[in-house]
N, C-alpha and C positions, 0 to 999 in steps of 0.2 A: 119093806126095810130096803134101803138103797143099797147093789152089789157094791165091791168095796174097787173094782172095774169101770165103774161108771164115772163119767166124767161129765160137768157142769158149764157151758155157758153164759154168761151171767153178761147184763147190758151194767155202763154206767148208772143211772136210773136204779138199780135196784139196791146200790149200797146208799146214791142219795136217798131213795127214800127211809131206807129202812133207820138210815139215822135220821133224819129231821124228824120222822111220827114214832117211827115208836122205839126205838132201843138207841138210842141219845147216848153216846160214849162216854161219856163221864155218872150213867146211870145205869146202866148195863155191860161193863167192861168183858165181863165173861163172851158174848157173844160177838163180841172185834176179836176174842185170842182163838173163839173156835174159827171165826172167819180165818187169819190167818195162818191157822195150821192145815187150817185145807186148802187155801192157797197156798202156802209149801208145800205141801204131799200132791202138789198138781189135783186135786179132785174137782174144784173151782177155779177157772179162768175166763181174766175175763179178754174179751179182744184188745190188740195193739194195729190203732189204723197212724197210719202217712201222713 
């Protein structure tokens, strides 16, 4: 089980592979709702490059 204090840094490929091969936006919207909730709660972070 994941502790609520743990944070994860994921790259863009994580999202691209999920949307293309496993969790299409229109087929599994709940997956993307969970992603969004975790992003908003800052449990998942995406790197920002200048």
